[in-house]
C-alpha positions in Angstrom: -0.2 -0.3 -0.2 1.5 3.0 -0.8 1.7 5.5 2.2 0.4 9.7 1.5 2.6 12.5 0.7 1.1 14.9 3.2 3.0 17.7 1.0 1.4 16.7 -1.9 -1.4 18.5 -3.8 -3.4 18.1 -6.6 -3.3 20.4 -9.5 -6.6 21.7 -10.9 -7.2 20.6 -14.0 -4.4 18.2 -14.3 -5.5 14.3 -15.4 -4.2 11.4 -14.2 -3.4 7.9 -15.8 -5.6 4.9 -15.4 -4.0 2.9 -12.6 -3.2 -0.4 -14.7 -2.0 -1.6 -11.5 -5.0 -1.5 -10.1 -6.7 -3.7 -12.9 -4.6 -6.2 -12.7 -4.5 -7.0 -9.2 -8.3 -7.2 -9.2 -8.1 -9.4 -12.4 -5.8 -11.3 -10.2 -8.0 -12.1 -7.4 -9.3 -15.0 -6.5 -12.6 -15.9 -5.1 -11.7 -15.5 -1.4 -8.8 -13.3 -1.9 -8.2 -9.7 0.1 -8.3 -6.5 -2.3 -6.6 -3.4 -0.1 -7.8 -0.5 -1.6 -6.4 3.4 -0.7 -5.9 7.0 -1.9 -2.1 8.6 -2.0 -3.6 12.0 -1.8 -3.0 14.1 1.1 -6.6 15.8 0.8 -8.3 12.5 1.1 -9.4 13.1 4.4 -10.7 15.8 3.8 -13.0 14.5 0.7 -14.5 12.1 2.6 -14.8 13.8 6.0 -15.7 17.3 5.2 -14.3 20.5 6.2 -14.9 24.2 7.7 -15.8 24.6 4.0 -16.7 21.4 2.4 -19.3 19.2 3.4 -18.1 15.2 3.9 -18.4 13.3 0.2 -18.5 9.7 2.2 -17.5 8.4 -1.1 -15.6 5.4 0.1 -18.5 4.8 2.9 -21.2 5.0 0.1 -18.8 2.8 -2.1 -19.0 0.9 0.9 -21.9 0.2 1.0 -22.9 -0.7 -2.7 -20.4 -2.8 -2.6 -22.7 -6.0 -2.5 -24.7 -4.2 -5.0 -22.0 -4.0 -7.1 -20.8 -7.8 -7.2 -24.6 -9.4 -7.8 -24.8 -6.8 -10.8 -21.6 -8.0 -12.5 -22.0 -11.7 -11.4 -25.4 -11.3 -13.2 -23.6 -10.0 -16.2 -21.2 -12.7 -16.2 -23.5 -15.6 -16.0 -26.0 -14.3 -18.7 -22.4 -14.8 -21.1 
């Protein structure tokens, strides 16, 4: 898991490459494997939990709650092929 660089700041209008290594890990996972997900942006905590001028986005918590539905949908799609 990469660590967060507290001095790092995102740049407005910056385009970031797709994380191919993440896709590789997910594609190589087998049933029962545990996959850890993390962020390296120093401001991710402020986005998730909010701060004085921004409401919480809760994107991690929302994704966790939606995960069972996401998995069920993908399994249904795979079975229909």
